[in-house]
Gaussian input, Z-matrix of N, CA and C with variables (Angstrom, degrees):
# hf/3-21g

backbone

0 1
 N
 C     1     B1
 C     2     B2     1     A1
 N     3     B3     2     A2     1     D1
 C     4     B4     3     A3     2     D2
 C     5     B5     4     A4     3     D3
 N     6     B6     5     A5     4     D4
 C     7     B7     6     A6     5     D5
 C     8     B8     7     A7     6     D6
 N     9     B9     8     A8     7     D7
 C    10    B10     9     A9     8     D8
 C    11    B11    10    A10     9     D9
 N    12    B12    11    A11    10    D10
 C    13    B13    12    A12    11    D11
 C    14    B14    13    A13    12    D12
 N    15    B15    14    A14    13    D13
 C    16    B16    15    A15    14    D14
 C    17    B17    16    A16    15    D15
 N    18    B18    17    A17    16    D16
 C    19    B19    18    A18    17    D17
 C    20    B20    19    A19    18    D18
 N    21    B21    20    A20    19    D19
 C    22    B22    21    A21    20    D20
 C    23    B23    22    A22    21    D21
 N    24    B24    23    A23    22    D22
 C    25    B25    24    A24    23    D23
 C    26    B26    25    A25    24    D24
 N    27    B27    26    A26    25    D25
 C    28    B28    27    A27    26    D26
 C    29    B29    28    A28    27    D27
 N    30    B30    29    A29    28    D28
 C    31    B31    30    A30    29    D29
 C    32    B32    31    A31    30    D30
 N    33    B33    32    A32    31    D31
 C    34    B34    33    A33    32    D32
 C    35    B35    34    A34    33    D33
 N    36    B36    35    A35    34    D34
 C    37    B37    36    A36    35    D35
 C    38    B38    37    A37    36    D36
 N    39    B39    38    A38    37    D37
 C    40    B40    39    A39    38    D38
 C    41    B41    40    A40    39    D39
 N    42    B42    41    A41    40    D40
 C    43    B43    42    A42    41    D41
 C    44    B44    43    A43    42    D42
 N    45    B45    44    A44    43    D43
 C    46    B46    45    A45    44    D44
 C    47    B47    46    A46    45    D45
 N    48    B48    47    A47    46    D46
 C    49    B49    48    A48    47    D47
 C    50    B50    49    A49    48    D48
 N    51    B51    50    A50    49    D49
 C    52    B52    51    A51    50    D50
 C    53    B53    52    A52    51    D51
 N    54    B54    53    A53    52    D52
 C    55    B55    54    A54    53    D53
 C    56    B56    55    A55    54    D54
 N    57    B57    56    A56    55    D55
 C    58    B58    57    A57    56    D56
 C    59    B59    58    A58    57    D57
 N    60    B60    59    A59    58    D58
 C    61    B61    60    A60    59    D59
 C    62    B62    61    A61    60    D60
 N    63    B63    62    A62    61    D61
 C    64    B64    63    A63    62    D62
 C    65    B65    64    A64    63    D63
 N    66    B66    65    A65    64    D64
 C    67    B67    66    A66    65    D65
 C    68    B68    67    A67    66    D66
 N    69    B69    68    A68    67    D67
 C    70    B70    69    A69    68    D68
 C    71    B71    70    A70    69    D69
 N    72    B72    71    A71    70    D70
 C    73    B73    72    A72    71    D71
 C    74    B74    73    A73    72    D72
 N    75    B75    74    A74    73    D73
 C    76    B76    75    A75    74    D74
 C    77    B77    76    A76    75    D75
 N    78    B78    77    A77    76    D76
 C    79    B79    78    A78    77    D77
 C    80    B80    79    A79    78    D78
 N    81    B81    80    A80    79    D79
 C    82    B82    81    A81    80    D80
 C    83    B83    82    A82    81    D81
 N    84    B84    83    A83    82    D82
 C    85    B85    84    A84    83    D83
 C    86    B86    85    A85    84    D84
 N    87    B87    86    A86    85    D85
 C    88    B88    87    A87    86    D86
 C    89    B89    88    A88    87    D87
 N    90    B90    89    A89    88    D88
 C    91    B91    90    A90    89    D89
 C    92    B92    91    A91    90    D90
 N    93    B93    92    A92    91    D91
 C    94    B94    93    A93    92    D92
 C    95    B95    94    A94    93    D93
 N    96    B96    95    A95    94    D94
 C    97    B97    96    A96    95    D95
 C    98    B98    97    A97    96    D96
 N    99    B99    98    A98    97    D97
 C   100   B100    99    A99    98    D98
 C   101   B101   100   A100    99    D99
 N   102   B102   101   A101   100   D100
 C   103   B103   102   A102   101   D101
 C   104   B104   103   A103   102   D102
 N   105   B105   104   A104   103   D103
 C   106   B106   105   A105   104   D104
 C   107   B107   106   A106   105   D105
 N   108   B108   107   A107   106   D106
 C   109   B109   108   A108   107   D107
 C   110   B110   109   A109   108   D108
 N   111   B111   110   A110   109   D109
 C   112   B112   111   A111   110   D110
 C   113   B113   112   A112   111   D111
 N   114   B114   113   A113   112   D112
 C   115   B115   114   A114   113   D113
 C   116   B116   115   A115   114   D114
 N   117   B117   116   A116   115   D115
 C   118   B118   117   A117   116   D116
 C   119   B119   118   A118   117   D117
 N   120   B120   119   A119   118   D118
 C   121   B121   120   A120   119   D119
 C   122   B122   121   A121   120   D120
 N   123   B123   122   A122   121   D121
 C   124   B124   123   A123   122   D122
 C   125   B125   124   A124   123   D123
 N   126   B126   125   A125   124   D124
 C   127   B127   126   A126   125   D125
 C   128   B128   127   A127   126   D126
 N   129   B129   128   A128   127   D127
 C   130   B130   129   A129   128   D128
 C   131   B131   130   A130   129   D129
 N   132   B132   131   A131   130   D130
 C   133   B133   132   A132   131   D131
 C   134   B134   133   A133   132   D132
 N   135   B135   134   A134   133   D133
 C   136   B136   135   A135   134   D134
 C   137   B137   136   A136   135   D135
 N   138   B138   137   A137   136   D136
 C   139   B139   138   A138   137   D137
 C   140   B140   139   A139   138   D138
 N   141   B141   140   A140   139   D139
 C   142   B142   141   A141   140   D140
 C   143   B143   142   A142   141   D141
 N   144   B144   143   A143   142   D142
 C   145   B145   144   A144   143   D143
 C   146   B146   145   A145   144   D144
 N   147   B147   146   A146   145   D145
 C   148   B148   147   A147   146   D146
 C   149   B149   148   A148   147   D147
 N   150   B150   149   A149   148   D148
 C   151   B151   150   A150   149   D149
 C   152   B152   151   A151   150   D150
 N   153   B153   152   A152   151   D151
 C   154   B154   153   A153   152   D152
 C   155   B155   154   A154   153   D153
 N   156   B156   155   A155   154   D154
 C   157   B157   156   A156   155   D155
 C   158   B158   157   A157   156   D156
 N   159   B159   158   A158   157   D157
 C   160   B160   159   A159   158   D158
 C   161   B161   160   A160   159   D159
 N   162   B162   161   A161   160   D160
 C   163   B163   162   A162   161   D161
 C   164   B164   163   A163   162   D162
 N   165   B165   164   A164   163   D163
 C   166   B166   165   A165   164   D164
 C   167   B167   166   A166   165   D165
 N   168   B168   167   A167   166   D166
 C   169   B169   168   A168   167   D167
 C   170   B170   169   A169   168   D168
 N   171   B171   170   A170   169   D169
 C   172   B172   171   A171   170   D170
 C   173   B173   172   A172   171   D171
 N   174   B174   173   A173   172   D172
 C   175   B175   174   A174   173   D173
 C   176   B176   175   A175   174   D174
 N   177   B177   176   A176   175   D175
 C   178   B178   177   A177   176   D176
 C   179   B179   178   A178   177   D177
 N   180   B180   179   A179   178   D178
 C   181   B181   180   A180   179   D179
 C   182   B182   181   A181   180   D180
 N   183   B183   182   A182   181   D181
 C   184   B184   183   A183   182   D182
 C   185   B185   184   A184   183   D183
 N   186   B186   185   A185   184   D184
 C   187   B187   186   A186   185   D185
 C   188   B188   187   A187   186   D186
 N   189   B189   188   A188   187   D187
 C   190   B190   189   A189   188   D188
 C   191   B191   190   A190   189   D189
 N   192   B192   191   A191   190   D190
 C   193   B193   192   A192   191   D191
 C   194   B194   193   A193   192   D192
 N   195   B195   194   A194   193   D193
 C   196   B196   195   A195   194   D194
 C   197   B197   196   A196   195   D195
 N   198   B198   197   A197   196   D196
 C   199   B199   198   A198   197   D197
 C   200   B200   199   A199   198   D198
 N   201   B201   200   A200   199   D199
 C   202   B202   201   A201   200   D200
 C   203   B203   202   A202   201   D201
 N   204   B204   203   A203   202   D202
 C   205   B205   204   A204   203   D203
 C   206   B206   205   A205   204   D204
 N   207   B207   206   A206   205   D205
 C   208   B208   207   A207   206   D206
 C   209   B209   208   A208   207   D207
 N   210   B210   209   A209   208   D208
 C   211   B211   210   A210   209   D209
 C   212   B212   211   A211   210   D210
 N   213   B213   212   A212   211   D211
 C   214   B214   213   A213   212   D212
 C   215   B215   214   A214   213   D213
 N   216   B216   215   A215   214   D214
 C   217   B217   216   A216   215   D215
 C   218   B218   217   A217   216   D216
 N   219   B219   218   A218   217   D217
 C   220   B220   219   A219   218   D218
 C   221   B221   220   A220   219   D219
 N   222   B222   221   A221   220   D220
 C   223   B223   222   A222   221   D221
 C   224   B224   223   A223   222   D222
 N   225   B225   224   A224   223   D223
 C   226   B226   225   A225   224   D224
 C   227   B227   226   A226   225   D225
 N   228   B228   227   A227   226   D226
 C   229   B229   228   A228   227   D227
 C   230   B230   229   A229   228   D228
 N   231   B231   230   A230   229   D229
 C   232   B232   231   A231   230   D230
 C   233   B233   232   A232   231   D231
 N   234   B234   233   A233   232   D232
 C   235   B235   234   A234   233   D233
 C   236   B236   235   A235   234   D234
 N   237   B237   236   A236   235   D235
 C   238   B238   237   A237   236   D236
 C   239   B239   238   A238   237   D237
 N   240   B240   239   A239   238   D238
 C   241   B241   240   A240   239   D239
 C   242   B242   241   A241   240   D240
 N   243   B243   242   A242   241   D241
 C   244   B244   243   A243   242   D242
 C   245   B245   244   A244   243   D243
 N   246   B246   245   A245   244   D244
 C   247   B247   246   A246   245   D245
 C   248   B248   247   A247   246   D246
 N   249   B249   248   A248   247   D247
 C   250   B250   249   A249   248   D248
 C   251   B251   250   A250   249   D249
 N   252   B252   251   A251   250   D250
 C   253   B253   252   A252   251   D251
 C   254   B254   253   A253   252   D252
 N   255   B255   254   A254   253   D253
 C   256   B256   255   A255   254   D254
 C   257   B257   256   A256   255   D255
 N   258   B258   257   A257   256   D256
 C   259   B259   258   A258   257   D257
 C   260   B260   259   A259   258   D258

   B1=1.4417
   B2=1.5246
   B3=1.2973
   B4=1.4480
   B5=1.5136
   B6=1.3280
   B7=1.4556
   B8=1.5031
   B9=1.3337
   B10=1.4603
   B11=1.5193
   B12=1.2913
   B13=1.4564
   B14=1.5221
   B15=1.3167
   B16=1.4542
   B17=1.5289
   B18=1.3170
   B19=1.4619
   B20=1.5275
   B21=1.3331
   B22=1.4640
   B23=1.5250
   B24=1.3206
   B25=1.4615
   B26=1.5315
   B27=1.3228
   B28=1.4734
   B29=1.5317
   B30=1.3376
   B31=1.4664
   B32=1.5222
   B33=1.3330
   B34=1.4647
   B35=1.5230
   B36=1.3158
   B37=1.4643
   B38=1.5194
   B39=1.3169
   B40=1.4624
   B41=1.5146
   B42=1.3143
   B43=1.4611
   B44=1.5226
   B45=1.3363
   B46=1.4530
   B47=1.5246
   B48=1.3205
   B49=1.4536
   B50=1.5183
   B51=1.3124
   B52=1.4624
   B53=1.5246
   B54=1.3238
   B55=1.4565
   B56=1.5137
   B57=1.3290
   B58=1.4596
   B59=1.5171
   B60=1.3255
   B61=1.4583
   B62=1.5248
   B63=1.3150
   B64=1.4544
   B65=1.5241
   B66=1.3364
   B67=1.4637
   B68=1.5199
   B69=1.3179
   B70=1.4589
   B71=1.5200
   B72=1.3236
   B73=1.4654
   B74=1.5256
   B75=1.3243
   B76=1.4595
   B77=1.5226
   B78=1.3225
   B79=1.4585
   B80=1.5165
   B81=1.3320
   B82=1.4651
   B83=1.5270
   B84=1.3328
   B85=1.4690
   B86=1.5213
   B87=1.3212
   B88=1.4691
   B89=1.5198
   B90=1.3255
   B91=1.4595
   B92=1.5195
   B93=1.3286
   B94=1.4611
   B95=1.5192
   B96=1.3149
   B97=1.4589
   B98=1.5230
   B99=1.3284
   B100=1.4655
   B101=1.5229
   B102=1.3291
   B103=1.4613
   B104=1.5278
   B105=1.3174
   B106=1.4677
   B107=1.5281
   B108=1.3284
   B109=1.4642
   B110=1.5252
   B111=1.3361
   B112=1.4575
   B113=1.5161
   B114=1.3303
   B115=1.4652
   B116=1.5222
   B117=1.3196
   B118=1.4746
   B119=1.5225
   B120=1.3415
   B121=1.4586
   B122=1.5343
   B123=1.3302
   B124=1.4666
   B125=1.5232
   B126=1.3291
   B127=1.4678
   B128=1.5263
   B129=1.3277
   B130=1.4666
   B131=1.5257
   B132=1.3268
   B133=1.4633
   B134=1.5296
   B135=1.3234
   B136=1.4634
   B137=1.5274
   B138=1.3242
   B139=1.4673
   B140=1.5265
   B141=1.3447
   B142=1.4547
   B143=1.5166
   B144=1.3321
   B145=1.4697
   B146=1.5216
   B147=1.3108
   B148=1.4626
   B149=1.5243
   B150=1.3188
   B151=1.4623
   B152=1.5261
   B153=1.3254
   B154=1.4685
   B155=1.5256
   B156=1.3220
   B157=1.4661
   B158=1.5257
   B159=1.3249
   B160=1.4663
   B161=1.5256
   B162=1.3246
   B163=1.4682
   B164=1.5215
   B165=1.3325
   B166=1.4713
   B167=1.5265
   B168=1.3079
   B169=1.4652
   B170=1.5286
   B171=1.3262
   B172=1.4629
   B173=1.5231
   B174=1.3321
   B175=1.4662
   B176=1.5249
   B177=1.3270
   B178=1.4673
   B179=1.5282
   B180=1.3253
   B181=1.4635
   B182=1.5238
   B183=1.3381
   B184=1.4606
   B185=1.5245
   B186=1.3238
   B187=1.4604
   B188=1.5286
   B189=1.3356
   B190=1.4632
   B191=1.5254
   B192=1.3194
   B193=1.4613
   B194=1.5288
   B195=1.3325
   B196=1.4736
   B197=1.5291
   B198=1.3291
   B199=1.4690
   B200=1.5261
   B201=1.3247
   B202=1.4655
   B203=1.5275
   B204=1.3223
   B205=1.4620
   B206=1.5224
   B207=1.3292
   B208=1.4724
   B209=1.5279
   B210=1.3276
   B211=1.4637
   B212=1.5262
   B213=1.3324
   B214=1.4666
   B215=1.5282
   B216=1.3227
   B217=1.4697
   B218=1.5259
   B219=1.3325
   B220=1.4672
   B221=1.5254
   B222=1.3327
   B223=1.4590
   B224=1.5274
   B225=1.3208
   B226=1.4672
   B227=1.5258
   B228=1.3297
   B229=1.4632
   B230=1.5253
   B231=1.3288
   B232=1.4623
   B233=1.5225
   B234=1.3287
   B235=1.4638
   B236=1.5282
   B237=1.3205
   B238=1.4652
   B239=1.5288
   B240=1.3337
   B241=1.4674
   B242=1.5248
   B243=1.3236
   B244=1.4670
   B245=1.5338
   B246=1.3213
   B247=1.4679
   B248=1.5313
   B249=1.3382
   B250=1.4614
   B251=1.5193
   B252=1.3423
   B253=1.4628
   B254=1.5220
   B255=1.3292
   B256=1.4630
   B257=1.5185
   B258=1.3189
   B259=1.4731
   B260=1.5131
   A1=107.34
   A2=117.11
   A3=119.74
   A4=112.12
   A5=116.03
   A6=121.11
   A7=112.17
   A8=115.36
   A9=120.17
   A10=111.69
   A11=115.02
   A12=120.96
   A13=109.45
   A14=116.17
   A15=120.90
   A16=109.61
   A17=116.45
   A18=122.37
   A19=109.76
   A20=117.55
   A21=120.11
   A22=110.75
   A23=115.73
   A24=119.17
   A25=108.88
   A26=117.37
   A27=120.41
   A28=114.09
   A29=118.27
   A30=121.54
   A31=113.63
   A32=117.69
   A33=120.34
   A34=109.27
   A35=115.15
   A36=120.85
   A37=107.54
   A38=115.86
   A39=119.30
   A40=110.17
   A41=113.69
   A42=121.35
   A43=108.42
   A44=114.60
   A45=118.68
   A46=106.47
   A47=115.80
   A48=121.33
   A49=108.77
   A50=116.41
   A51=122.08
   A52=112.03
   A53=116.06
   A54=121.03
   A55=116.25
   A56=118.46
   A57=120.00
   A58=109.94
   A59=115.16
   A60=121.22
   A61=108.38
   A62=115.58
   A63=121.86
   A64=108.02
   A65=116.03
   A66=122.62
   A67=107.80
   A68=116.80
   A69=121.51
   A70=107.91
   A71=115.71
   A72=121.32
   A73=106.40
   A74=116.70
   A75=121.27
   A76=112.95
   A77=117.29
   A78=120.44
   A79=113.45
   A80=116.83
   A81=120.95
   A82=112.55
   A83=116.76
   A84=123.06
   A85=113.22
   A86=116.65
   A87=120.08
   A88=108.87
   A89=115.05
   A90=122.42
   A91=108.58
   A92=115.95
   A93=122.73
   A94=108.64
   A95=116.10
   A96=121.84
   A97=108.49
   A98=117.08
   A99=121.96
   A100=109.95
   A101=115.66
   A102=119.80
   A103=109.30
   A104=116.88
   A105=121.27
   A106=112.44
   A107=116.76
   A108=120.42
   A109=110.68
   A110=116.43
   A111=120.68
   A112=112.29
   A113=115.92
   A114=120.70
   A115=110.69
   A116=116.28
   A117=119.50
   A118=110.18
   A119=116.86
   A120=121.35
   A121=109.71
   A122=116.82
   A123=120.91
   A124=111.01
   A125=117.11
   A126=120.74
   A127=111.15
   A128=116.06
   A129=120.22
   A130=111.07
   A131=116.44
   A132=121.43
   A133=110.23
   A134=116.48
   A135=121.37
   A136=112.25
   A137=117.12
   A138=120.35
   A139=112.43
   A140=116.53
   A141=119.99
   A142=114.46
   A143=117.01
   A144=120.20
   A145=110.76
   A146=115.64
   A147=121.40
   A148=109.14
   A149=116.31
   A150=120.66
   A151=112.48
   A152=117.98
   A153=120.30
   A154=110.67
   A155=117.35
   A156=121.24
   A157=110.78
   A158=116.74
   A159=120.43
   A160=109.51
   A161=116.86
   A162=120.48
   A163=110.73
   A164=117.43
   A165=120.86
   A166=111.21
   A167=115.97
   A168=120.09
   A169=111.55
   A170=116.50
   A171=119.74
   A172=111.67
   A173=117.52
   A174=120.43
   A175=110.82
   A176=116.88
   A177=121.05
   A178=112.01
   A179=116.66
   A180=121.06
   A181=114.78
   A182=117.60
   A183=120.76
   A184=110.15
   A185=115.92
   A186=121.52
   A187=107.38
   A188=115.48
   A189=121.27
   A190=108.36
   A191=115.90
   A192=121.03
   A193=109.10
   A194=117.69
   A195=120.57
   A196=113.94
   A197=117.75
   A198=119.49
   A199=111.22
   A200=116.91
   A201=120.25
   A202=110.38
   A203=116.36
   A204=120.67
   A205=110.80
   A206=117.37
   A207=120.19
   A208=110.78
   A209=116.51
   A210=120.31
   A211=111.19
   A212=116.41
   A213=120.45
   A214=111.46
   A215=116.71
   A216=120.12
   A217=110.10
   A218=116.90
   A219=120.31
   A220=110.87
   A221=116.10
   A222=121.41
   A223=111.13
   A224=116.07
   A225=120.83
   A226=110.83
   A227=116.93
   A228=120.00
   A229=110.95
   A230=116.69
   A231=120.54
   A232=111.94
   A233=116.33
   A234=120.69
   A235=111.27
   A236=116.80
   A237=120.47
   A238=111.08
   A239=116.67
   A240=120.79
   A241=110.48
   A242=116.75
   A243=121.10
   A244=111.01
   A245=116.51
   A246=121.15
   A247=112.53
   A248=117.18
   A249=120.83
   A250=113.92
   A251=116.61
   A252=120.67
   A253=112.77
   A254=116.94
   A255=122.43
   A256=108.99
   A257=115.41
   A258=120.26
   A259=108.52
   D1=140.05
   D2=-177.61
   D3=-82.96
   D4=167.06
   D5=178.17
   D6=69.62
   D7=-158.47
   D8=-179.55
   D9=-73.51
   D10=161.27
   D11=178.80
   D12=-70.11
   D13=136.21
   D14=176.66
   D15=-65.17
   D16=151.49
   D17=-179.71
   D18=-129.01
   D19=154.51
   D20=175.83
   D21=-57.59
   D22=139.85
   D23=177.17
   D24=-79.77
   D25=157.12
   D26=-177.34
   D27=-61.90
   D28=-23.66
   D29=-178.59
   D30=-78.60
   D31=3.32
   D32=-179.82
   D33=-108.68
   D34=124.72
   D35=174.06
   D36=-111.54
   D37=153.19
   D38=-179.08
   D39=-142.44
   D40=147.29
   D41=179.62
   D42=-148.40
   D43=149.93
   D44=170.27
   D45=-84.81
   D46=130.29
   D47=-176.35
   D48=-138.54
   D49=115.39
   D50=179.13
   D51=52.40
   D52=44.92
   D53=174.39
   D54=82.37
   D55=4.56
   D56=175.83
   D57=-133.24
   D58=157.25
   D59=179.57
   D60=-88.32
   D61=128.37
   D62=178.41
   D63=-116.10
   D64=127.88
   D65=176.01
   D66=-107.41
   D67=139.50
   D68=175.80
   D69=-126.97
   D70=123.01
   D71=174.99
   D72=-88.58
   D73=107.74
   D74=-174.88
   D75=-65.27
   D76=-26.18
   D77=179.76
   D78=-74.03
   D79=-29.58
   D80=-177.36
   D81=-114.61
   D82=-10.22
   D83=-174.94
   D84=61.29
   D85=21.17
   D86=176.54
   D87=-84.16
   D88=145.05
   D89=-178.68
   D90=-116.34
   D91=137.51
   D92=-179.06
   D93=-128.09
   D94=144.33
   D95=178.54
   D96=-118.34
   D97=134.39
   D98=-179.81
   D99=-114.48
   D100=143.30
   D101=174.11
   D102=-74.35
   D103=-178.23
   D104=-175.28
   D105=-58.26
   D106=-45.57
   D107=-179.45
   D108=-66.91
   D109=-45.30
   D110=178.37
   D111=-61.71
   D112=-37.85
   D113=178.81
   D114=-64.62
   D115=-43.82
   D116=179.48
   D117=-65.00
   D118=-41.36
   D119=176.66
   D120=-58.03
   D121=-46.76
   D122=-179.39
   D123=-61.01
   D124=-44.12
   D125=179.21
   D126=-58.33
   D127=-45.06
   D128=-179.95
   D129=-66.19
   D130=-41.90
   D131=178.63
   D132=-62.16
   D133=-46.48
   D134=-178.25
   D135=-67.72
   D136=-26.22
   D137=-179.44
   D138=-78.66
   D139=-7.77
   D140=179.17
   D141=93.90
   D142=7.32
   D143=179.21
   D144=-61.48
   D145=143.51
   D146=175.61
   D147=-78.51
   D148=162.11
   D149=-175.76
   D150=-56.41
   D151=-45.08
   D152=-178.74
   D153=-59.74
   D154=-39.50
   D155=178.68
   D156=-68.81
   D157=-40.55
   D158=177.18
   D159=-60.09
   D160=-46.56
   D161=179.13
   D162=-59.79
   D163=-46.66
   D164=-179.90
   D165=-59.57
   D166=-46.92
   D167=-178.92
   D168=-61.39
   D169=-46.67
   D170=-178.06
   D171=-67.79
   D172=-36.12
   D173=176.40
   D174=-65.16
   D175=-34.93
   D176=177.97
   D177=-71.34
   D178=-33.87
   D179=-171.38
   D180=-94.64
   D181=-21.86
   D182=-175.52
   D183=-130.01
   D184=154.29
   D185=177.14
   D186=-86.98
   D187=103.11
   D188=-177.65
   D189=-157.10
   D190=145.35
   D191=176.12
   D192=-76.08
   D193=143.03
   D194=-177.86
   D195=-53.67
   D196=-44.90
   D197=-178.84
   D198=-66.52
   D199=-39.65
   D200=176.76
   D201=-62.07
   D202=-40.87
   D203=179.27
   D204=-63.26
   D205=-44.73
   D206=179.17
   D207=-58.95
   D208=-42.25
   D209=178.76
   D210=-65.58
   D211=-39.97
   D212=178.53
   D213=-65.22
   D214=-39.73
   D215=177.80
   D216=-62.89
   D217=-45.87
   D218=178.10
   D219=-59.59
   D220=-43.57
   D221=-179.79
   D222=-64.31
   D223=-44.83
   D224=-179.52
   D225=-63.80
   D226=-45.29
   D227=178.58
   D228=-61.42
   D229=-40.65
   D230=177.91
   D231=-62.15
   D232=-44.56
   D233=179.86
   D234=-66.19
   D235=-42.21
   D236=178.79
   D237=-64.11
   D238=-40.35
   D239=178.57
   D240=-66.18
   D241=-41.55
   D242=-179.87
   D243=-61.10
   D244=-35.02
   D245=179.07
   D246=-84.46
   D247=-2.16
   D248=178.61
   D249=75.73
   D250=24.92
   D251=-178.76
   D252=-92.22
   D253=-19.74
   D254=178.61
   D255=-133.83
   D256=157.21
   D257=177.43
   D258=-148.35

């Protein structure tokens, strides 16, 4: 994705609930559930980590090829943006 890394918008709150990450968009009242990898990605994104740091952390924590991870990050950011969860 070009430019700066997208960040969670203020209208999104998140909590860990029964072992999974749940996002709630307060403006739409839509609820989203993230798997373990998605939850960790969200935590890093919300903490202000830069993309290179997010990639390093996820490569350290999960078994994934670097190119596959880059594609997954792009896909996740696209999906989050489409749902209005990041800007």
